[in-house]
N, C-alpha and C positions, 0 to 999 in steps of 0.2 A: 532449536530451530533446525529440523533435519529433513532432508528430502529423501525420495527414493523409497516410499512406502505406499502400498496400495490402498491403505485406509482402514480404519476401525470404525465400527457402528456401535450404537447404544452406549453403554458404559464400559465396554471392553477396553481395559488398559487405561482407563481414566486416571486411576491412582498414580501410575507410573508417570503419565504425561504431566500431571499436576505437580508431582514431586520434582520432576526435572525443571519445570519452569520456576517453581519456588526456589530451588537451589541456585539457579542462574540468576534470577531477577527479583525474587521476593524481597530481598533486603531494600531495594529501591522503592517498593510499593507495600509497606507493611500491612495496610488494610486488605489488599488482595492476597497477600501471604496468609493471613489469618483466615480469610473466607475459603481459600482453596484447602487449607488444612482441615477446616471444619466440613467442606464438601466431601473430602476423601473419607472422613469418618462416617458421615451420614450415608454415603453411597456404598461403602464396603461393610459397615457394621451398624445398620439402622437400629435404633432403639425407640420403641413406642410407635403409636399410629401416625403421629405427625412426620417423623423422619421416614418411615415406610412410605407414606403418601408423597413426600418430597422426592424420594428416590424413584418411585414408580413413574411419576409424571415426567421427570427428566429422561428416564429410560425410554419412555414411550415417544417422547418428542425426537429422540435421536435414533430410533429403532431402524429407520430406513435411510439414515444419513451416514455417509462415509467421510471421514476427515483425513486428509492426506498429511497435514502438518501436525507434529506433536504438540504444539502449542495452540492448535485451532479450538479444540473443545474447552480447555480451561479459560481462554480469553473470551470465547463466545459466551460461555455461561456468565462470566463477570459482566460482559457488556450488556447482556440481556437483563440482568439484575439491576444494573445502573440505570439502564433506560427506564425500567418500571419505577424505580425510585425517583427519577426526574419527573416522570409523568404524574405519580401519585402524591409526591411532596411529602410533608412531615408525617402523614399518617402511615407511610411505608415502614415496615420494621427495620430496613437498612438505610433509611434516608439519612440519619445522622452520620452513618459510617461512609456512605459512597455518593450521596446525592446532594448534601448540603454544601454551601460555598466554603465553609470551614469544617472539614471533615473531622470525625472523632473515631479513629481506628478501634478504640477499645469497645465500641458498641457493636463491632462485627463479631458477634457470638454465634455459636452453633444454634442455639435456640432461635435467634433472630433469622438466621439463614433458613432453617427448617420451616419457620412460619412464612417466610417470604416465598418459598417454593410451594409449599403445600396449599397455601391459600391464594396463590397468584391468579390473576385473570388469565383467560385463554391466550391472550395476545402475547404473554411472555414465552409460552411454549410454541406459539407460531414463530416468534423471533428465533427460538432455538432450532426450530425445524427448517426455516427457510432463509434466515439472514446469514451473512458472513461478517466478520470483523473487517470494517472498511473505514480505517482512520482517516484516510485521505490527507496524510501528513504533508503539508505544503513545503516543508524543508526539502522534501525529496525532489522538488522541481529543479534542483541543481542538476538533475540527470539530463535535462535538456538545455537549460539556460546557460550553463557553462560550455558544454560542447558547441552549442550554436555560436557562442562568441568566438571559441577557438577556430571555428570554421569560417569566420569572417563575415558573419550575418549582421554585423552593425552596418554593413554596406547596403543602402537602400536599394541597390540594383538586384540584390539576391533576396528573393521571397523564400519563405519557410512555411512548409506544410507540417503541422504537428499531429501525431497520432499517439494517443495515450492508451496503452493496452493494459486492461485491468483498471480502469479509470475511477472507479467508485462514483463520486459525485462530479468528477471533471475538474476538481479545483486547481490541480496543477497546470491545467491548460491555460489559465489566466494569471499564473504566478508572476509573469513579467510585470504586472501591475501591483505587486505586493512588495513589502520591504525585503531587502536582500541581506540575509545574516551570514553569508558564506565567506570564510577565510581559509587560508592554509594554516598549517601548525604553527607558523611564526606570527600569525595574526594579520597577514597581508590579504586584502580583499581579493577574491577571485573575480576575474572579468566575467560578466554575464551579458546576454543579448537582450537587455531590458527594452531597447528601442527597435528590435527586429520587426520586419514587415511580415506579419503572419497572415497568410492568405487563406488558411483554413485551420480549424481547431477541432479535431475529431477524437472522440473517446469511445472505447469499446469496453463492455463489461457484461458478464452473464446477468447481473442484476444491478444495473446503474441506479444511483440514488438521485432523487430530484430535490434540489434545495428550495423549490417552491412548495414542497409538501412538508408540513410541520413535523409529521412523524419521522420522515427521513432525516430532518435536521436534529431531532431528538437522538436518533440513532448515531449520527455522526458525533454528537457531542458524548454520548455514552461510551463511544470507543476511544475516548481520550481518558486516560487513567485519572482517578480522583486526585485532586491536589496539584495537578500540573496546569497551573493557571496560564503560563506562557503559551503552551500548546493550545489551550482553549481559546486564547485571545487571537492566536493566528488563524485558528479555524473560523471564528467569527468574522474576522476581517476578509478571509477568503470567500465565505458565503456571501457576504454583502457585495464583494467585487463581482462574483460570478452572477449574481442577480442583476447587476448593472450591465454586465456584458450580454446576458441572455436577452436583454431588451433593446440592445444596440444593433446596428446593421452588422451582417456577417457574424451571428452569434456562435458560440461553441455548440457542437452537435454531438449528442451521446447516443450510442447505439447498443441495442441488446445484441449479444453474439457470443459464440463459443471462441476460445482463444484459437483453436485450429482454423477457424474461418478468417482471422484477421489478415494474414498475408494477402489473400485474394481480394479482400475488401480494400486494402491499402492500394493494391494494384489497380483496381478499377477507378479509384479516386484520382490516382496519380495521372491517369491518362488525360485528364482535363486540365492539367497544370502546365504552365510554361516550362521550357526545357531548363532554365537557369534556377528553377525552384530546387531548394534543398528539402528532400523528404526525410524527415526525422521522426522515427518511431521510437518509443521508449516504454519501458515497463519498470515499476518500482516495487520491490517486495511482493512479487505476484507468483513466481514459480512454485514456491512452497505449497501453495493452495491447490495446485493442479495434481490430478492423479497421474500415475507413472506414464501410462499410455498417451494421455492427452498432452503431457508435457513434452514427451519425445516428439510427437507429431508437430506441436507448436514450434519447438526449437528448430526442427528440420525445415519447417515451412518458412520461418523468418530468415534462416541462413540462406535458403534458396532465393528468397525475395531480395536480399542484399546482393547476392552473386549475380542476379539477373540485370543488374545496372547496365545500361547501354551507353556506349561511348557518345558523348555529345548530348546525352539525355539528362534528366534530373539526377542529381547525386543522391545516394541513399546511404542513411546512417541508422543503425539500430543500437540503442543504448540499453544496457541492463544494469540496474541497481539491485543486486541480489547478494545473499549471504555467500561469502567465500569459504566459510567454515561452518561447522556445527556450533553455532554460538551458545546453545545451551550446555555444550560440553567444554568449549573453548572460550575462556573469558577474555579474550583479545579485546582491547578498547576500540579497535577499528575492524570489525568482523565483516563489513560489507565491502563489495568491490563494484566500482563504477566502470563498466566495460563497454567499449565502442567497437562495433563490427563494421568493417568497410569492405567494399569489393576489392578483390585483388586479382590481376590478370593471370597470375601464375597459379594460385591456390584456390581461386574462387572467392574466398573471403579471408580476412585476417582480423584477429581480436586484439585489441590494445586495452589493457586495464589502466585507465587514466588516473585513478586514485583509489585509496581505501578510506572508509569513513565508518560511522556508526549508523544505526538504523533510523535515527532522526538527525540527519547530517546538518551540522553548521560549520564544523571544522573538518577539512579534508587533508589527507596526505597525498598530494599529487606525485605521480611517477614521471620525473622529468623526461626521461627518454621516450616513454609512451606518448606523452603530451607533445613533445617535439615531432614524433612520427605522425601524429594525427594532424597537427598544424601543417606539416610539410605536404600531406596529401592534398590539402586545399591550396597551399601556396603553388604547388606544381600545376594544379589546374589553372590557376590565375595566370601563370607564366605562359602556359600553352595558348591563351586566347589571342 
């Protein structure tokens, strides 16, 4: 998981990217490890008409697409294959390996992969060309639920406006209605703002998913790795909860938009909210997917948005849950950083890394000093009233 690359297209460097992912993660997902090994062999040394056809179709699908993250194309290929296996059922060459409820990794052979790609319907290659890996992992909702609690949002007098940047299907926007799995490393439950008064829930994504569409639900399920039944159950609960919320008053709103446009969109929305509202914007494992230029403009825009907080106006918090290290090279058990950005009169903004965690967080390692400083920023505000 590495940032700072302008992107590769087609099959350029796919073997290196797939090998890096296998070395870091493959032992956790043996069936994907086998499939990526087979894919590299087919793409780099195709033998026979079937393998050449498989390679050429994938190459064509990715010819105009650039991938910023090293893990993007390997995981996108696997998700597209799994989506097709889920749609087709037992007749799919890889269904037993990646689509069945009880998977059989031994059936993930090179021959099965070549057949699955060479004979696939056009929709698989449309997925490769146009979709992104959008897991919408709801354990990442700790990015807003815990900081909102630290900011005192259990107080019904303080409204919260949520902005999920790179929201996928928006499932984290309604995670206050889902089970709370989060603890610190000692096993103590983290406080969360499950009863917060949320006045708006808004998500932004270049390609938001709609859980009312069956094909988007298949894609969400396909982005969960085979055999991870706990994650799949969390996803299904979140989809059901979002559908209920979508039919209720003041439903979540998902908007199509480029990341660089988000700060201005939040600013326009905030103008209609009461002064005591907490404006809480957050992103979860999003920056790696942005091209370098887009990412730098987005980060500068969000920093400026935080710094533009007006005394006496709504408080602004921007939370990032992003990789703190190159996790494909550094096998730290807690490679992610949960960082809060607050306005600062002297410096414009200040960043507080509240905790470290993994990419599917349930156990966090809070930084006591950073947490205390974050809480103090809101205690001081209360004292001034």
